[in-house]
C-alpha positions in Angstrom: 138.8 131.0 131.6 138.3 132.0 135.3 134.7 131.7 136.8 135.0 135.4 137.9 134.2 136.2 134.3 130.9 134.5 134.5 129.9 136.1 137.7 131.3 139.6 137.0 127.9 141.0 135.8 125.6 139.0 138.1 124.7 142.1 140.1 122.9 143.6 136.7 120.4 140.5 136.7 117.6 142.4 138.4 118.8 146.0 138.1 115.8 148.4 137.1 116.6 150.8 134.3 114.0 153.5 134.4 115.4 156.1 131.8 114.2 156.2 128.3 110.9 156.4 126.7 108.1 153.9 127.6 104.6 155.1 126.9 105.2 155.8 123.1 107.1 152.7 122.1 104.5 150.5 124.0 101.6 152.4 122.4 102.7 152.2 118.8 103.1 148.3 119.4 99.5 148.3 120.9 98.2 150.1 117.8 100.3 148.1 115.4 99.0 144.8 116.7 95.4 145.5 117.7 94.2 146.4 114.2 95.6 143.6 112.2 94.3 141.1 114.9 90.9 142.8 114.8 90.8 142.4 110.9 91.7 138.7 111.2 89.1 138.0 113.8 86.5 139.8 111.7 87.5 138.0 108.5 87.8 134.5 110.4 91.2 134.0 109.2 93.0 133.5 112.5 95.3 130.9 110.5 97.1 134.0 109.3 97.8 135.0 112.9 101.6 134.5 113.1 102.4 136.7 110.0 100.3 139.3 111.1 101.8 139.3 114.9 105.4 139.0 113.4 104.8 141.9 111.0 103.3 144.1 113.7 106.7 143.5 115.8 108.4 145.9 113.3 107.2 148.5 115.7 109.3 147.3 118.6 112.7 148.0 116.6 114.3 151.5 116.4 112.9 152.5 119.8 114.6 155.6 120.4 115.4 156.5 116.8 114.5 160.2 116.1 112.8 161.4 113.1 113.6 161.7 110.2 116.3 159.0 110.8 113.9 156.5 111.8 112.0 155.6 108.6 114.9 154.5 106.6 116.2 152.2 109.4 112.6 151.0 110.2 111.9 150.3 106.6 115.0 148.0 106.4 113.6 146.1 109.5 110.4 145.8 107.8 111.7 144.2 104.9 113.9 142.0 107.2 110.9 141.1 109.1 108.9 140.1 105.8 112.0 138.1 104.5 112.1 136.2 107.7 108.5 135.2 107.8 108.8 134.3 104.1 111.8 132.0 104.6 109.8 130.2 107.4 106.5 129.7 105.5 108.5 128.6 102.4 110.1 125.8 104.7 106.8 125.0 106.0 105.2 124.6 102.8 108.0 123.1 100.7 110.3 121.0 103.1 108.6 118.1 104.1 109.9 114.7 105.3 113.1 114.3 107.1 114.6 117.4 105.8 112.0 119.7 107.4 113.5 120.0 110.8 117.1 120.2 109.9 116.3 122.9 107.5 114.0 124.8 109.8 116.8 124.9 112.4 119.6 125.9 109.9 117.4 128.7 108.7 116.5 129.9 112.2 120.0 130.0 113.2 121.2 131.8 110.1 118.6 134.3 110.4 119.5 134.8 113.7 123.0 135.4 113.3 122.6 137.5 110.3 120.0 139.7 112.1 122.2 139.9 115.2 125.4 141.2 113.6 123.6 143.5 111.1 121.6 145.2 114.1 124.8 145.3 116.3 126.8 146.8 113.2 124.3 149.7 112.6 123.4 150.0 116.3 119.6 149.8 116.2 119.5 148.5 119.8 117.1 145.7 121.1 115.7 143.5 120.2 118.4 142.9 117.7 118.2 139.7 115.9 115.9 137.9 118.1 112.4 138.7 116.7 113.8 137.8 113.1 114.9 134.4 114.2 111.8 133.8 116.1 109.8 134.7 112.9 111.7 132.2 111.0 111.5 129.5 113.4 107.7 129.7 114.3 106.5 130.1 110.7 108.7 127.2 109.5 106.7 124.9 111.7 103.2 126.1 110.6 100.9 123.3 108.9 101.1 124.9 105.5 100.6 123.9 101.9 102.2 125.5 98.8 99.0 127.4 97.9 99.0 129.1 101.5 102.5 130.8 100.7 101.1 134.0 98.9 98.4 134.8 101.7 100.9 134.5 104.5 103.5 136.6 102.9 100.9 139.2 101.9 99.8 139.4 105.6 103.2 139.9 107.0 103.9 142.4 104.4 100.7 144.5 105.0 101.1 144.0 108.9 104.8 145.3 108.6 104.0 148.2 106.5 101.0 149.2 108.9 103.3 149.0 111.9 106.0 151.3 109.8 103.2 153.7 109.3 102.0 153.9 112.9 105.6 154.1 114.2 106.9 156.8 111.8 103.6 158.9 112.0 103.9 158.9 115.7 107.6 159.8 115.8 106.8 162.7 113.5 104.2 163.9 115.7 106.5 163.6 118.7 108.7 166.2 116.8 111.7 167.4 118.8 111.0 165.3 122.0 113.5 162.5 121.1 116.2 164.8 120.1 115.5 167.0 123.2 115.9 163.9 125.2 119.3 162.9 123.7 120.7 166.5 123.9 119.5 166.7 127.6 121.4 163.4 128.3 124.5 165.1 126.9 124.1 168.0 129.3 123.6 165.6 132.2 126.6 163.6 131.2 128.7 167.0 130.8 127.7 168.0 134.4 128.9 164.9 135.7 132.3 165.3 134.0 132.5 168.8 135.5 131.8 167.3 139.1 135.3 165.4 138.8 137.4 166.5 135.7 140.0 163.9 136.8 137.7 160.9 136.4 138.3 159.4 133.0 135.1 157.4 132.8 132.9 160.2 133.5 134.8 162.1 130.7 134.3 159.2 128.4 130.6 159.0 129.2 130.4 162.6 128.4 132.1 162.1 125.1 129.6 159.3 124.2 126.6 161.4 125.0 127.9 164.3 122.9 128.7 162.2 120.0 125.1 160.8 120.2 123.8 164.3 120.6 125.5 165.6 117.5 124.4 162.5 115.6 120.7 163.2 116.6 120.8 166.9 115.5 122.7 166.0 112.4 119.7 164.0 111.1 117.1 166.5 112.4 114.8 168.1 109.8 114.0 171.8 109.6 117.7 172.7 110.3 117.1 176.5 110.0 114.4 176.5 112.7 115.0 178.3 116.0 114.4 174.9 118.0 117.1 173.4 115.9 119.5 176.0 116.4 118.8 175.8 120.3 119.7 171.9 120.2 122.9 172.6 118.2 123.7 175.6 120.7 123.2 173.2 123.6 125.5 170.5 122.3 128.2 172.9 121.4 128.0 174.2 125.0 128.9 170.7 126.2 132.0 170.6 124.2 133.1 174.2 125.5 132.3 173.2 129.0 134.5 170.2 128.7 137.5 172.3 127.4 140.1 173.1 130.1 139.7 176.8 129.4 136.0 176.8 128.8 133.3 178.9 130.6 133.2 178.3 134.4 129.6 177.0 135.0 128.3 175.3 137.8 127.3 171.6 137.2 123.9 172.4 138.9 123.3 175.0 136.1 123.9 172.5 133.5 121.6 170.0 134.9 119.0 172.6 135.1 119.4 173.3 131.4 119.1 169.6 130.9 115.6 169.6 132.8 114.5 172.6 130.8 115.3 171.0 127.4 113.3 167.8 128.5 110.4 169.9 129.3 110.4 171.4 126.0 111.8 174.7 126.8 115.2 176.5 125.5 118.4 175.5 127.3 120.0 178.4 129.6 123.7 177.4 129.8 125.8 180.5 128.6 128.5 180.2 125.8 131.7 181.9 125.3 131.3 185.7 124.6 131.5 186.3 120.9 131.4 182.6 119.9 130.1 181.8 116.5 127.2 180.0 115.7 127.9 176.3 115.5 127.2 174.1 112.7 125.8 170.5 113.2 127.9 167.6 111.7 127.5 166.3 108.1 125.1 163.5 107.9 127.0 160.1 107.5 125.0 157.1 106.5 125.7 154.4 109.1 124.9 151.8 106.3 128.5 152.1 105.4 129.1 150.0 108.4 127.1 147.4 106.5 129.5 147.8 103.5 132.6 147.3 105.6 131.0 144.4 107.2 130.4 142.7 103.9 134.1 143.3 102.9 135.1 141.7 106.1 133.0 138.5 105.2 134.3 138.3 101.6 137.9 139.0 102.6 138.5 138.1 106.1 142.2 137.8 105.6 142.4 141.4 104.7 139.8 143.1 107.2 139.6 142.1 110.8 136.1 142.2 112.4 134.8 141.0 115.7 131.4 140.9 114.3 132.1 137.8 112.2 133.2 135.5 115.1 130.2 137.0 117.0 127.8 136.0 114.3 129.4 132.5 114.1 128.8 132.3 117.9 125.2 133.0 117.5 124.6 130.9 114.6 126.3 127.8 116.1 124.5 128.3 119.5 121.1 128.4 117.8 121.8 125.4 115.5 123.1 123.4 118.5 120.4 124.3 120.7 117.7 123.5 118.2 119.3 120.2 117.4 119.7 119.2 121.2 115.9 120.2 121.7 114.9 117.9 118.9 116.9 115.1 120.0 115.2 115.4 123.5 111.8 115.3 121.8 110.8 118.9 122.5 108.0 119.5 119.9 108.9 123.2 119.7 112.5 122.9 119.2 112.8 126.3 117.5 112.1 127.6 121.0 115.4 126.4 122.1 117.2 128.0 119.1 115.6 131.4 119.5 116.3 131.3 123.3 120.0 130.8 122.3 119.9 133.8 120.0 118.3 135.9 122.8 120.9 135.1 125.2 123.7 136.0 122.8 122.3 139.6 122.0 124.4 140.1 125.0 127.7 140.8 123.2 129.9 139.3 125.8 130.2 136.2 127.9 129.9 138.1 131.3 126.7 139.9 130.1 125.2 136.8 128.9 124.9 135.2 132.2 122.6 137.8 133.7 120.5 137.8 130.4 120.1 133.9 131.0 118.8 134.4 134.6 116.5 137.2 133.3 115.2 134.9 130.5 114.6 132.0 132.6 112.9 133.6 135.5 110.8 135.8 133.2 109.7 132.6 131.2 108.8 130.8 134.4 106.3 133.7 135.3 104.9 134.0 131.7 104.4 130.2 131.5 102.3 130.3 134.6 100.2 133.1 133.2 99.8 131.7 129.9 98.8 128.2 131.4 96.3 130.0 133.6 94.7 131.8 130.7 94.5 128.7 128.5 92.9 126.6 131.2 90.3 129.4 131.4 89.4 128.6 127.9 88.4 132.2 127.0 86.9 133.1 123.7 89.0 134.0 120.7 88.1 137.7 120.8 89.1 137.8 124.5 92.4 136.0 123.4 93.1 138.6 120.9 92.5 141.4 123.6 95.0 139.6 125.8 97.6 139.3 123.0 97.5 143.1 122.5 97.5 144.0 126.1 100.3 141.5 127.0 102.4 142.7 124.0 101.8 146.4 125.4 103.0 145.2 128.8 106.1 143.6 127.3 107.2 147.0 125.6 106.4 149.0 128.7 108.8 146.9 130.8 111.3 145.2 128.6 113.7 148.1 128.9 113.3 148.3 132.6 114.4 144.8 133.1 114.4 142.1 130.6 112.9 139.5 133.0 109.8 141.8 133.4 109.3 142.0 129.5 109.6 138.2 129.1 107.0 137.8 131.9 104.6 139.6 129.4 106.2 138.4 126.0 106.2 134.7 126.9 102.2 134.4 127.1 102.1 136.3 123.8 104.1 133.4 122.1 102.4 130.6 123.9 98.8 132.1 123.1 99.9 132.5 119.5 101.1 128.9 119.4 98.0 127.6 121.0 95.7 129.5 118.6 97.6 128.3 115.5 97.8 124.5 116.9 95.7 123.8 119.9 97.7 121.8 122.5 97.4 120.7 126.1 98.3 123.8 128.0 100.3 121.9 130.6 102.5 120.3 128.0 102.8 123.5 125.9 104.1 125.4 129.3 106.5 122.6 130.1 107.9 122.5 126.6 108.4 126.2 126.5 110.3 126.2 129.9 112.7 123.3 129.1 113.3 124.6 125.7 114.2 128.0 127.0 116.4 126.7 129.8 118.2 124.3 127.3 118.8 127.1 124.6 120.0 129.6 127.2 122.4 127.0 128.8 123.8 126.1 125.5 124.2 129.8 124.4 126.5 130.3 127.4 128.2 127.1 127.0 129.1 128.1 123.4 130.1 131.8 124.5 132.4 130.1 127.1 134.0 127.5 124.7 134.7 129.5 121.6 137.9 131.5 121.2 137.7 135.0 122.1 140.8 136.4 120.5 138.7 138.7 118.1 137.3 140.7 121.0 140.9 141.4 122.3 142.3 142.2 118.9 139.5 144.6 118.5 140.7 146.5 121.5 144.4 146.5 120.3 143.2 147.9 116.8 141.2 150.6 118.5 144.2 151.7 120.5 146.4 151.8 117.4 143.7 154.0 115.8 143.5 156.3 118.8 147.3 156.7 118.7 147.6 157.4 115.3 144.8 160.2 115.2 146.4 161.7 118.3 149.6 162.1 116.4 147.8 163.8 113.5 148.1 167.7 113.0 145.8 169.2 113.1 143.8 167.1 115.5 140.9 165.5 113.6 138.4 166.1 116.2 135.6 164.0 115.0 137.6 161.1 114.2 139.5 161.1 117.4 136.2 161.3 119.4 134.6 158.3 117.5 137.9 156.3 117.8 137.8 156.9 121.5 134.2 155.9 121.7 135.1 152.7 119.8 138.1 151.9 122.0 136.0 152.2 125.2 133.1 150.2 123.9 135.6 147.5 122.8 137.6 147.3 126.1 133.9 147.1 127.7 132.9 144.2 125.7 136.4 142.4 126.0 136.0 142.8 129.7 133.3 140.2 129.6 135.3 137.8 127.6 138.9 137.7 128.7 140.8 137.6 132.1 141.8 141.2 133.3 145.5 140.4 133.1 145.2 140.2 129.3 143.4 143.5 128.9 145.8 146.6 128.0 143.7 148.5 130.8 146.7 150.8 131.9 147.6 151.5 128.3 143.9 152.5 127.4 143.9 154.8 130.4 147.1 156.5 129.3 146.1 156.8 125.6 142.6 158.0 126.4 143.8 160.7 128.9 146.2 162.0 126.2 143.8 161.8 123.4 141.0 163.6 125.7 143.4 166.2 126.6 144.0 166.9 122.9 140.1 166.8 122.2 139.5 169.3 124.8 142.1 171.7 123.5 141.4 171.2 119.6 139.6 173.9 117.9 135.6 173.6 118.5 133.3 173.1 115.7 132.1 176.3 114.2 
């Protein structure tokens, strides 16, 4: 594979992404963590700290999910978090002797692979399978006895349930703001496509944004309210404007409408005269994706899925990283496995390299902060306050740049480790750095070495589906748009895996242009 694949996305390493919500996701994590830690401190049961921390980290998932879609997805995350901790404490309590470390590494790798592929399949967004793997790895190394298991399991269950309650309640209070943000993004993407109708990339971004907006309003409650109808109206306007014979509206006017929606006011872009009221799409559970994934796992010869080799890549990298760290005598070998899982949350080789640089640089800063704090030897209640504040900082910055988030998240991991099992701060910091570097390097090496035919096969499969839907009459509008989104996503991922000469880029361009032309002239949703 040419070196250019590795360096293709290096410019993304320190790019800042300032869009998206920050205050509430960080605030809900602070609330979810602060109360359980305060209870443990008051009860003098800081030995239960890991379960409480990981349970509270349920709140970092489903960051942009709107209400009422969020409770179901976050509920599954909470169950997954409790299960990950339970697997870890069972290994810590019952798997002693020479089998302990191999079993702990195998469990960490499997949980990381399963969590990664499941979160990718249903598109829950960051942090993907990372926290699940971290929970299993960390808890499997706690000094536990069989009698300790029920208390630790109860702690993570209660903490996860509290995090779920805080997150869902807050999202419900926010009301329509998350939906407005998604619909406003669709208006902005539509305006960009109107600036240059010949640009296929802009047209595709608009299609993705409109699809996300329809998905958001489909799951919106109080579907007969004026506010809901206004959002549906705005998404319908996007589709009408993208059509060749749609209303002639200046892009600036569309952007103005987007700004009004973000501010909580009604949109202002006109529709076609006499157009009927649009109807939002039927809710379709994305958990059917999990069903298809299970079928692919049980019948791989009949169902092709790029997610299965992706899961194998994550699991193998984590297992090798943990084994290598153990052979090199790094006490917290699971840190290397977790680092490998983290790097491979990037779905392609090219995107994993910037993530490696971000993780290592963020870890260096975080280690220095943690070592300084531990050398200061603060009281336990000060450490608890610092844990909450640092986790808040991590959630405030992680979407801006992963390196910034790691600069806050690394001290959290080290402080929890130091409270659970006091260690020399300098040794702890060095172990964290070398484990992180080792796991990250092995992850990229595994991504480089493993065959990538599935990524390319995904592109060709998506191409054939778009062709078939384009030939159907009448044009299946929703299916064709979803197929186009899948096609371009598949191409973007494969571009980070295979040389450009092997990608059917020109074929994709021709097929997409024809499909979008059909999409723009097909009857709109009424």
